[in-house]
N, C-alpha and C positions, 0 to 999 in steps of 0.2 A: 529434721524433714523424716517422714515415714516413707517406708519403701511400697507402701499399699496405693502406688497409682496404677489406675487401670492399664493406661498403657505400658507397664514394665509388668505385669502378671506373667508373661509367658517368655519372660526374658531368658530363662536358662534354657528353655526347648530351641529357641532361635542361636541364641550362640551356640549350642551344643549341635544343630544342625549346620552351620557356617565350618564348624571343625570337622563334621563328617565327610561334607564335600571336600574339604580340601585332603583328607585322608582316602578319599575314591581315587585320586591322582598319583600316581606312583610317581611323578618326577617332583610332585611337592609334598610328600611326607616325610621329607626330610627339617621341614621347618618345624622349629621348637615351639611346642605349644602349651608348655608347662606356666609359662605367666600369663596365658589367656586363661588357663583353668583356674590358676590361683586370683587371678583377679575375680573370675566370674563368682567364684567361692564366697569372696569377701562381700562382692556385690550384693549379693541375695540373702547371704547368712542373716538371719534373723538377731545375729549376738554380733556385739563387736567389741572385743576384748582388748583393753588399755593397760597394758604392765607396768606397774613402777618398778624399777629396779635399780640398783646400787649397793654400795659398799653397807656394810654393819654401821650402824649410826650416823648412815647420811641423812636422817629427815625423811624417808620414804612416806611412814604412817601417819607423821605429822601434819604432811602435803595433803595425803588424802583425806585427813582430819579437815583441813583447812577448805577442801574444796566441798566439803559436805557440810559443812558449818555444824560439826557435831562431834563428840569424842569416842569414838567408834572401836580405834585401832590402838594397843599400846606404843606409847611413842616417847618414853623415857630414853634419855641418853646412855648409852652403854649396854642398853639391854639387849643379848643376843636371841632372838627368836627363829626356829627352824620353820615354824607356821607361814601356810600358804595361805591368804584370807580373800575370797571371794565377796564383792558387793555386786548385789545384783536389785532389780527393781521389784517393789510391792506397789501394786496398783492403789491400795489405800492404807492410810496410817496401821488401821486394825490388821492389815495382812503383813506386817512389819512382823520377821521371826529369824532367830539365829539356829543355825544347824553346827554344832560342833562334832569333828570325827576323831578320837583318840589314837594316839600310837598304839600298839599292840605290845605286849610284855616282850616278845622277839626283837622288835624296832628297838626299845629302849635297850635291851641288852647290849644291840650291836652298837647302838650311839655309846654307852658306857663303857664297853672295851674300846674301843676307836678313842677314846679319852684318854682312857687310863695307860693303854700303849704310849699315847703321845706324849703324855705329863708324867711317864715313868712310876706311873702310881699300879698296885698290885689288883687285878682284877677281881671282884667280890663273886664268891662261889654261888650266895643265892640271895638275890637282892629282895627276897621277904626277909632274910634275918634283919632286923630291926638297929641291933646294935652294929652290924657290919656296914651296913649301909649309913649308918649315922657318923660312925670311924671315918668313912671315904667321904663323908660330908666335909667334915671338921678338916679333913687331908687337902681336899679343892678349895677350901674356904682360907686356907693358911699360906696356901701356892698364889691366890692372887693376893692375897695383903701384901705377901712379900715381893711381889711384881710392882706394887703401888698403885694397885686399883685394880679393878676388872678391863678397862680400856688402855692399859698401858701400853701393851703388846699381844701379841696372838698366843700366846702360853697363858696370859692372865684372863683373856677371853674364854680359852676351852678352861680354863682351872672353874671358870664361875658359870660357864655352862653345864658344867657337869654336877656343880652345888644346884644348881635350879633342877635339873634333869632329876637327880636324886630325892631332892624335897619334893617335886610334882608325883615321882612315883607313890612315894608314902601318902602323900594328902590325896592322891585319887585313886588308890587300888582300887576301890569298888567300881570304878568305872574302866579300868583297862583288862581287856581279856588276853588271855595266853598269844595266841594266834591270830585271831582278827580284829580288825578295827570297829572299834565300839562308836555308835553314831547317836547322838542325844541331841534332841530340840530343847528350847530355852524352857519349856513347859516339864519337862523330864528332869532338869535341873533346878524344879521349885523356883524359878524365875518368874519377875512379872511382867518383864518386858524387855526390849530388846537393850535398854540401856544397861539394865541389872546384868543380863546373859552378859553383855560387854563387857561390864566390869569384873565379871567372872574370869572370863575368858583373858583379862590384862594383866591379870594377877603374874608375876613371874612363876611362879612355880606350877601354876596351872597351863600356862602358855608353853612350857617346856616340854609338857607330855601332848599338847594337843599337833596333833597331822594339819587340819584342815578346818577354817572356820568358813561358814558362809554366812553372809549379811544379806537379810531383804528389807530395804529401805524404799520408804517413800519418799522421793527426790526426783525432782524435773531433770538433773542431770542424768539418773540413771535410765531416762525413758528411751525407747525405741532400740530397746537389746544392748545400751551400755553398761558392758560390766566392767567394772574397776579391780585390779587384782593387784595384792602387795605379796612380793618375793621376797624369801629369805634374803640375809647379804649375802652379795656374790664372794665374801671373804669370809664367810661364817665359820667357825672353830669347827665345826663338825663337815666333815666333807659331803657327807649326803645332804646337807641343807643347800652348800653350794651349788649341788648338781641338780636339787628341786628348781633353782630359781633358772641357772642356764635352761633345763627342761623345756622351762617355760617359755622364757625368751624366742626358743628357737623351734615352739611348737605351731605346726600350721596353723591351728585355731588363734594366735597371737596377730592383732591388726596394728597395733601400735606399742609403741613402748615411750615412757617417761624417764630417761635417765638420770637419776639425781648422785651429784659429785659432791666430794667435802673439799675441793681444791682450795675455795674460797677461805676454810679455814686451816688447810694446811701446806698451801701454797702450791700445788703438783698433782700431777694426774697419778694415781698409783697405778703400778703393772697389772691390778686385775680391773681396775676403770677402763685404762687401754684394753684389755681381752674383752671387756663388754662391747666396746664400741665394734668390735671383731665380731665377734660371735652375732650383733644385731644386724650386720652388714650380711650375713650368710643365709638369714630368713628373707627370701623372696617375697614372701606374703606381709612384710611392714614396710618396703619399699622406701620412702620420705617420710612414711610417719614416725617421725622420732621428736621428741622434744627434748631440751637439755635444761636441767634446772640446775644450777650453782648455788643452792642450799648455805645457809652459814654466812650469807652475806655481809651480818652486822659485825663478823670478825675484822673486813675489811676497813671500818670506820675506825677501829684503835690500832692500825698497824700498817702503815703506807709501804712495806716489803709485801705482804700479803696481796693489796690492792694491787699493786704492779704485776707481780707474779697471776694475778687473777686476768689482767686486763691484756697480758701477753698469750694466754691461752688463747685467751677469745678472739684475739686478734689474728691468731695463727690457723689454730685448729677447728674454729668453729666460725671464722668469719663469712663464710658462705650460707649458712642456715640465718633462716628469720624468724626459729623457735629456740631461741636462747633467753632465757629468764634468770635473774637474780636475785633470789628470795631468801626472806629469814621465817621460815615456817614457824618456829616458838612464837615471834613476836606476831606475826601476822596472823596465827589462827588465834589466839588468846585475845590479841587484839580486837579482832572482831565478835569475840565472845563479850569483851566487857563493855563495847560500845553498847550491849542491850542491856548493860547494868544500871545502876547509879547509885547516887551517895548514901542511898538508904541501908542496902546492905552493905556498905562500905566498899564501894567498887569491886565486889564479887569474891572479897574476903568470906562473906558468911555462904556464898553459894557455892560459884566455882572451885574456890582454893579451899572449900572447907574440908576438913580431914577425911569427912566419909565419902567426900566426892573424889579423892584423890586416887589417879590411876594405880600407884603404889602405896600402900599403907606405910610403907619402911621409908619414905622418902623424906628429907631433910626439913626442917618445921619450916622454914623460908621457902615458897615454891620459886622455881628456878627462874620463873619470867617474872616473878618480879623483883628478882636482884639484875635481871638483863634490861628491864626497864628501867630501872633507878638509872643504870651504866648509860642507857640510850638519852636519858635524859641529861645527865650531867656531862658526861665525855665522850660520846658518839661524833659531836661535832655537825649534826644532822640540822639542828634546831637554832632557829634566830633568837637569841636573847630579846630582841625587842618585843618578839612576839610570844616569847615563854621565858620568862624572867624567873631567876628563883628568888623567891618571896622570903621575906623572912621566917615564916613557918615553916616554909621548905628546909631553908638555912638550921632553924633549934631542930629540926627531928633526929632523932637520935638511930632507930633502928631501920631495916629495910622496910618494913610493912609499915612505920609509921611517914618515913617519906614519900611510901607509894602513894600513902593515903592523901598528905598535904600538896603533892603534886597533882594527883587529880581534882581533890577541891580546889587548887587555883585554876588550873587549865579545860578538865574535864573532857569532853568529847573533841574540841578540836584538836588537844593533843592526840587523843587516841587516832583521830583522824591520819593524822598528821604520821603518827606510828605505822598506821595499816597501810599508807601510802609507800611509805619508804621500806617497809617489808617486801615489797614487789608482789604478795599475796593477789590482791587484787589483779594485776596484770595477767599474771599466771592462770587463776580461776578465769578472769573474761574470755581469757582466748583460749582456754580447754573448754570450757562452755560452747564459744557460740564454734568452736571446731565442730564437737561432739552434737549439737543440736543443730547447726545449720550448714555446715560447711562437708561434714564426713561424706553423708550420701554421695551428695554431686561429684566430691572426689574420687570415691569409688567406683563411680560410674564415667567418671573422665578417663582412667585409670586404664578402666575393663575396652573403653573406646578405644587409648592409644596402643593397648597391647594388643587387639584385635584388629587395627589398620592394617599393618603389613599382610596378616591373613587374608585379608579382603581385596588388600591391591594384588598379592600373587594370584588369588583366585580370579578375579576381575581381568588381569592381564593375559591368564593363561583362556580362557573362555574365548575374550576376545578375538585372541592368537588363533586358536581353534578354529572359530567362527568363522574368520576370516580367509584362513588357508584353506578350508573348505568352500567359500563362498568364491574364492577366484578359481577354483576347479573348471576345466569344461562344463558344460550342461549339456552338451549335445554327443551322442556317439560318434559323428566322423568327428570331433575337436578331439575328443579324447584320443581316437587312434593316431590322430597326427602329433597330439603331443608324445603319445608313448613311442611312436616310432622314432620324433627327434630326440626322445630321452634316450634311445636304446644304446647309442655311443657310449654316453656316459655311464649307464647302467653296468655296461660291459668292463667300462674303464675301473669304475667302483669293486665291483666284483674283483676285476684281476688282484686289486691294489688290496681288499679285503684278505683274499688268499694270501697274497705274500705277508700281510702282516700277522695274520692265523698261523703261518708258521713260524716266524717269527718270535711270534709270542709262545707258542709250542716248543721251540729251541732253548727259549731263557728261561722256561718251567723247566725242563729237563737239564740243560748243561751247566747252568749257573743256579742254579739250587739243587735241595733235596726233596722237591715236591712231588715228583712226577712219580707216584708211589710202585707204578710196577716196573720201570726202569730202576730205581734203587733196589727192588726186589729182587731183579735178575742180577744186578752187580753183586748183590751179594751172594748171589746163588754162585755166581762165577767164582769168587773170591774163595766160598767153603769148600765147593768141588776141587781148586787146586790144591788148598790146603790139605785137605783129605785124602786126595789120589796122592801126592807127595806123602804123606806118611803111610800110607798102603803102599806104596812101591819100595819103602825103605824096608817096612818090616820085611816085606816077601823078597826080599835080593836075595840071590842065592848064588852064591861065589863058585857052586858046581855049573850051574848053568854058564855063568860068565866064565870059566873056565875051560868048558868045553866049546864054548863059539870062539874062543882066543885061538886053542889048538888045534881047531878045524881051518882056522883062516893061515897057519901055518904045519901043516900033517909032518914034514920031518923033521919036528922040534918034538919032543916030548917035555920040556918043561915049559912054563909059562910064566915072564915076570910079573910082578904085582901090578907094573905099570901098564900092562895090558891088559891085567881084570879090570882096573880102573877106568881104564878107556873105554870097555864094553859096559859099562856101569854108566859112564857117562853119556853115551848113543843112545844105552836103551831108556834112561830116566826121559831124557831131553825127548826122545820119539813120543812117548807115552805121554808127556806132560803137554805136548805140544797137541795131542788129539785130546784131549780133555779139555785144552783152552780153545780149539778152534769150535769144538761142540756147543760151549757153552756162547761163543760170541755169537756163532748162529744163531742159538734160540733167543740172545738177548736182540739182535739186531730184527729177528723176524718178530717179536714181540713191540717193539718199538714201531714199526713199520703197521704193524696191523691196528694198535691202538691209534694212531695219527689217522690211517684212513678211516676208521670207525668213528673219530671224531669228526673228520672233515665232513663224510656223510652226515653227520646232525646238523652242519653248521648252515643259517640261513641263507649265505652268500650260495652254498652248493643248489640248497632248492632252487632260488632264484634264477641261478645259471640253467639249470636243467629248465625252467620254463619257460627262459627264452632261446634255449637252444635246442632244445628234446634231448639233451645227452649233458655229460658232464665237463664236456668241453677240451677232453685230455688229461682230466686231472689222473682218475685211477691210472692211466697207462704213464703217466710222468712218475707218479709215486712209484709203480711196480719199475719202474726204471731205474728209480734213484735206489729202491731197495736192492736191486739185482747189483749196482755201482758200488753201495756203501757197505755189502757184504763182501765184495770181492776183495777192497779196499781194507777190510777190517781183519780179514781170514788173513789175505797176507802180511800185514801187521803182526799177528799172532805167530806164525809160523815163523817169521823173522826173530822174533820178541825170544821163541824159545831154540831155535835154532842157536840161538846165541848162549844156551845153558851147556854146550857141548865146552866150551870153553873155559877153564877153571876163574875162579875170580883171584885179584892180586892179593888178597890177604892170603890166597890157598899157600904162598909161597913166604909170604915176609915173615923176616925174623922175631921172634917174641910172641908169635899170635897162637890161637889155640888151632887153627889149622894147620899149621906150618907145627905144632908139637905133636898133633895127632896123627899126621902123616909120618912124621919119623918115628913115632910108637909103631906107628902100622907097618911100616918098610921091616925096622927090626924084628918084628915077631914072624912076618912073614917069611923073611930069608934065613930064619933057624932051621929051615928043613928046605929040600929042593924038591919036594914031591909034594904031590895034591893035597897028603894030608897035612901039609903045613899052612896051606892057603886056606883050609878049611878052618881049622882054627884060629884065624886071622878076621874070620867073617865077622865079628862083631866090630872089631876096630873099624872094618872098612864100610858098615852099616855105619858107624858116628861119623866118619869121615865125612860121607855123602852126605849126610844131614846137615851136617854144619855148614857145606858149602852149599847145597841146593837151597835150605832154608831162605838164604839170605837173596836168593835171586829169584825166588818165587813170591817172596813178601815186598821188593821191589817193584813185581810187576803188578801183584794184584793191590797193592796200598798205595803204592804212589807214582807209579809211570801209567799203567795201560789204560786208566780210566779217563787220562787225557788225551791218548791216542785215539780211542774211541769216540771220544765227545768230540774232538777236532775234525775227523773223518764224516761225521754225521752233521755237523755244522756248516762244515765247506760245502758238501755236496748239495743239502737241502737251501743252502741261502742261493747258491747258484741257480739252482733248479728251481726254484719259487719264483725268480726274477723272470726267467725264461718262462714259465708257465703263465706267469701273470701278463705277457706281452703276449702270447698264444690266444689266450681268450679275449684280448681287446680285437684281436686282431678277425674276429669271427662275425662279424657285424653284417655282412651277407646272410650267411648262412642262420642268423637270428633273426632276421630281416623277416627271409623266407618262412620263416617258424612260425613267426607270430602273427603273419597273414591269415593263417589256418585257423588262430584262435582270438583274434582280437577285436572281433564282432562282439562275439559272447561276454569276452574280460570289459568290454567297454560297456555292456549294460550292467554286469554286475557291478564293476566300478562305480555306475551313476546310482544304484540301488543304495550302497553299501555308503554312501558319500551322504545320500539323502537320510538314511538313516542314523549317521553319525552327527548328522547336523541337528536333526530331531532330539536326538539324546542330550545335545548339549543346551538346545533350547529348554530342555527340561531342568535342566542344571541351573540354569541362568533363571528360571521362572522359580525355583527352590531358593538360590541364594537372593534373589530379591525380595521375595518373600519375607525371609528371616531379616535381612537388613535394612528393610523399610521398617519393620516390626521395634528392630533396635535404634532407629533413628526417632521413631516416634517416643519411644521411651527417652531418649537422650533430650530431645526437644523439652519433653514435660518436666524434666530433672533443670530444664534452663542451661541445656549444653547443646544447642541447635548448631553453633557453629563446628563443633567436633562430628559432624556426620558424616557415617562411612559412606565409601563410594557406592552406589545403586549402578545395574546397568538398564540405561535407558533405551526403548526402543530407536532411538537417532543411534545409537550405537552402533546397531545391526541393519541401518539402513544404507544402503551404497551410496544414495542421493546425498545424505548428512556426512560421509564418511569418503570422499574423493582422496582426502589427506588422513590417515586414522590418527588423531591426535593422542597421545601420551598421558597418561594420569597423572598428574602434578598433587602431591598431596598440600594441601590446606593449612595453614596456621592458623591457630584459635586459642583462646584462652576462655574460661568460665564469664568472665565480663563482658566478653564479644557480643556486639549483638548479632543476632541470626543473619543470614542470606539469603534471601527466599531464591526459590529454584527459579522464576522468570528471570531472576537477574544472572544467574549461573549461565540459562541458556541463550541470553543475550549474548552474554559477553564469549562463550563458546563458537556461536553460528551465524554472529554478523558478515554479510558477505564483501570479501576484500577479494585485490587482486591475487590473491594466493589461494583463494578459492573461487575457482571461476564457476563450479556447478551451483554453489551457493547466490552468485551473480546472478548467475541466467535463472 
């Protein structure tokens, strides 16, 4: 189905118009629009990329070949290619072409280096040295032969990949640029058509150095922008190749994924396959557009244990999906081709399986399909011997090819029909074809409608709610005045509550966190000043000055004891530190209340209160009063805090402590002489003693104790003050009533005009919304999705006669097959007169 439907030409603008309307409303902007944008991009995109993903040798390429009915992609089991292939539409057979993009020499060197490191081989210094490259090729070949073949394990795969990469570099050196990716068309390769160019690309040594292949084929499956993409294996030997696969799976351009599993052959989902399923879920652009293909179903015909394992996975992990397929790509693809042959070319031996047409010239002489076909006939248990008996000619045949010929000579097309049916390819191809050519567009548009519906419901509800809020407002000046006066008491209560909550929030912001930058700055300044002042006082302490003060208190004595010197020092330091702490607290409290007052002045409730009362209702006076109370309480606490500095700490005299040792040393030094000079000589020791004692006191104050004192003082006073002020605001009803009487007439006129303007703006938005939604709905109807129409806003939704009780919007349930319901049926269902709708009854 083409997107070129007249009703859908403006879908992009219409959906974006709805998105723009939503983003204009601040209360709706938080709604996630990513799904809508992704769905819109998928619905209007001219391309639909369906990616085939799976492990190495899962059979992705063979399934694509079977879908298209021609051998385009390399599909030999065991071949690990890092090439990504795009298959797109060519309008006519003559337009078919192939474009090859080669790896650069730098990229090849990186891959060689990575493979050599993981294999434990020496990295070649120069790839252009033929002998060195050949020696490394032989080493890689020896490695995978020692492992028992290239498909045995990851090490064997890497060794084979290295051998092919080196062979490809040597064979295609003329096409490989040092730094850039060479791009060649099939004409530049001297090929005569897509098939010959495809054969060139499928040769293992060539595919190893090809980065990307673009096929343009004339096939109905590729019409309408369908692009089939074959990716490297998710367990590829080279990490870069694995990343190419995942990058494409998770790319926003990817619209659907075909997951190809090897569970039928090995009995389990590998860790790489499980990771693939998880990565697909991370791409919102894919949604449920995932097809699960379990290839190699023929392996379960010969092994009941494999069959049971496969069924267990299908019944547990994939039971909820209806897009699960069991296939044998090999039997199905070649079975389809052989149905077009006949006995005259020996059922394809002289055409399809002729050596010149083999995908891999190095393949074994008997094609793998013939071996598997013979197994299918003799031992699979899929055939009824009454319908397909083993004739004597079949029984007497010796070689695989002779048996193949005799079987087909005996049973021919009937057997091939049964083979293709058992391979599951027909069902897979039919379902993919039907999805891409018939169901894809409607399902993309349905996904868009589903994602857009919550947006439309939100907008519709928002517009109607705002419309009816305005519609229910008084329409006359006197009515507005009466309403304002009736609301006055509630407004004052609300303002008082808002003031109280604002103070609580500011307190929480200040005392329960470090988010108040000004408060934090001031307290850090307090800490710094106290510590710096202590250091300064200690450095400037003079024994001489203390000696003079002590002697002046006892003029009859010419000798001053050391303890008197220490007492003078303790009093002096305590007084100076008290002055510093008081000054810092005054600054901190003043800045806190200045900040709080300025922020209150900017609050909406403050302006609203001014409009109602003509003043601030006493808020500033209350804050000033609280400022004085907090100031006095904090200053008193600061004085008390530093007054206690006069008393020594208990550690001062504790045995075995540093202060005690320092005190004894100081006393010993000072007591060596009874004159003034002995005291002066002990001055450094006295300073050290003071420093040890006062540092502990000051740090306890500024780091652990005094912040709590300030916080509690501020918090307790403001909590009580805010509650009292809230009640005071509520009690000023008569003042507010008298003040409003002066301005209410003019405000009522302005209110009427403002409401009218708001309603006009909403009406304009509703018109824009309806225009877009009706356009989108027309597109959905044209796509056969009429039951999924989005909710518009009808004139009756805005008419008070039809909205005595405004009904809530209920989301309809629908699917693509549902019949479209007419608008008259919806109208009749919603607006039939009932006892609950007396206006309609009248």
